[in-house]
N, C-alpha and C positions, 0 to 999 in steps of 0.2 A: 965517671960513675958516681952515683949518689950513695951516701951513707946515712944511717939514721943516728948514730951516736955522735954527740957533740960534747966537748969538754965545757961544762957549765961556766967555769971561771973565765976561760978564753972567750966564750960566747958573750957573757955579760960585759966583759971589758970592751969587746968590739962594738957591742950595742951602745955602751956608754960613750964610746968615741964618736957616735953619731952615724954609724953605718946603717943604711936602709936595708930593707928585706932582700932585694936583689944582690946587694953587695955582700950581705951576710951569707946568702946562699952560695955565692961563688967562692967566698973565702973558706967556707967549711965543707964545700962539695956536698951540699944538701939541697933539697928542693925548697921552693918558697913556702910550700905547705908545711914542711918540717920547721922552717924558720918561724912561721906563725904559731905552730904548736909549741915550740920551745919558748917563744916570747910569752905565750899564755902560761906555760908551766912555770917560768921564772918570774911571772908577773911584771913583764916589761911592756911598755907601750910602744907605739909605732914612732919611728923617727921621721916619718913623712909629715911635713908641715900641714898639708891639706887634710890628711886623715886626723891629725890632732885638732885642727880647727873645727872640723865637723863633729868630732866627739865632744869637744868643749861646748859647741852650740847645742847639741842634743842634751847634754847635762844641764846647761843653764836654762834652757827652755823648759825641760821637765821639772827642775827645781822650782822655777817661777810658777808654773801652772799648779804644782802641788801646793805651794804657799797660798795660791788664790782659791784653794779648796776643790780643785778639779781632781778627778780620778785619772791618774796617768800610769800607763803600763808601757815599759820599754820593750821593744820587740827584738827578736833574734837578728843577728847580723845579716842574714840573707833575705829578710822580709822586704817587701817593696815599699814599706813606709817605716818611719823610725819610732813613732809613739802612737799609742791608742789613747785618746783623750775623751773621756765621757762617751766612749763608743765610736768616736770619729777617728779616722785614719789620718795621721799628720806626718808629713815629711818635712824635716828640719833642714834648712839651708843657711849657710853663713855667707854674708855678702863680702865682696872685696871692695875696699874703699877706692874710689876712682879719683886719681889726682887731677886737680884742676887749678890752673893759675888764675883764671878770671872769675871763678865763682867762690864766694866766701863760705857758702854752706856746702859741706861735703855730701856727695852722693855715694851710693853703694850699689854694686852690680851683682846680681845673682844669675848664674848660668845654669839653665835647666834644659840641656839638650835632649832630644828624643832618642839619640844614640849616644851611649856612654862607653868608655873604655875602662878596662881594669888590667891589673898585672902589667904595669908599665906599657900600656896600650897594646898588649898582645891579644886581648880578647875584646870583642865589641858586642854589646847587647842593647836591646831596646828598653826604653823606660817610658811607660805610658802613665804619666802623672794623673790624667783625668780618669783613667780606669782604676788605678791602684791606690789612689789617695783621695781624701775629701778636702784637705786643706794643706797649703804650703805655709810653714812657719818660717818666715824670712827674718833671721836674727841679725840685728846690727850690734856688733860687739866691738868695744874699744877697751883696751887694757884688760882683756879677759873678763870684762863685765858686760852683761846684757844691757844695752842702752835703749833699744826699741825692738818691738816685735810686730811684724806685719802678718796677720793671719788671713791669708788670701784663699778664697775658695778656688779649687782647681779649675773651675770653668773659666777663670781669668788667666790661666797658664799661658806663658809665652816662653820661647827658648831662652830669652834674656829678659830679665826684669830689672829695672833700675829704680831705686827709691831715693828720695831726697827728704830726710826727716824734717828739715826746717823750711820746706817750701810748700805753699798752698797749691802750686802747680803740679805736684807729684800725682801721677795717675793712680797711685795706690794709697793716697792719704786717708781715705775712709777706713782702711784696714789697720792703720797704725795704732798700736797699743790698744786694740779693741778685742775683747774676749766675749762679746755678747753672743756670738754663735756657739760658745761653749757654756752658756748659761751664767755668765759672770758680767756684771756691769761696773762701770767706773774706770777712771784712769789709774794707772799704776806706776808710771815712770815720771820722775821729775825732770823737767826740761830746763 
């Protein structure tokens, strides 16, 4: 049986120990929704690595675009896109570095499946990038710093996109570090 009351000290200690939402819910006999409300109330982030990477990517992309003079609005957590940039809907994704023993230049993979899961895969919902967003902001992040940004129109969406920043053979090279579609010109990343 779920309860609403949680001892703040015990909750924060368990969170600091690295417990994820499902583990906190089980430990305190509360729902995951209550865990999320308490984390918000106590100003605690998620202990889920993929959630943290996504939030960092959104933050870095928004900060960069603002520095470049763009009007950036962050959306609510349930919105189908992450940012509204000069009136364009942008969904931010962070790539996973692909290990490779035979290629000196690293590549990054972005997974954009049309069906997505949430709540530890207990719910499945569809994601229509082409209907719900105008651009994909594919962020290449190393050491918590934005290294490259691919602003890809959603008409080029695929369930998996791989970029290789140092290669002329990359299918998405024309979108690398390019903000022309957002009314900005010029390179911004040192290579």
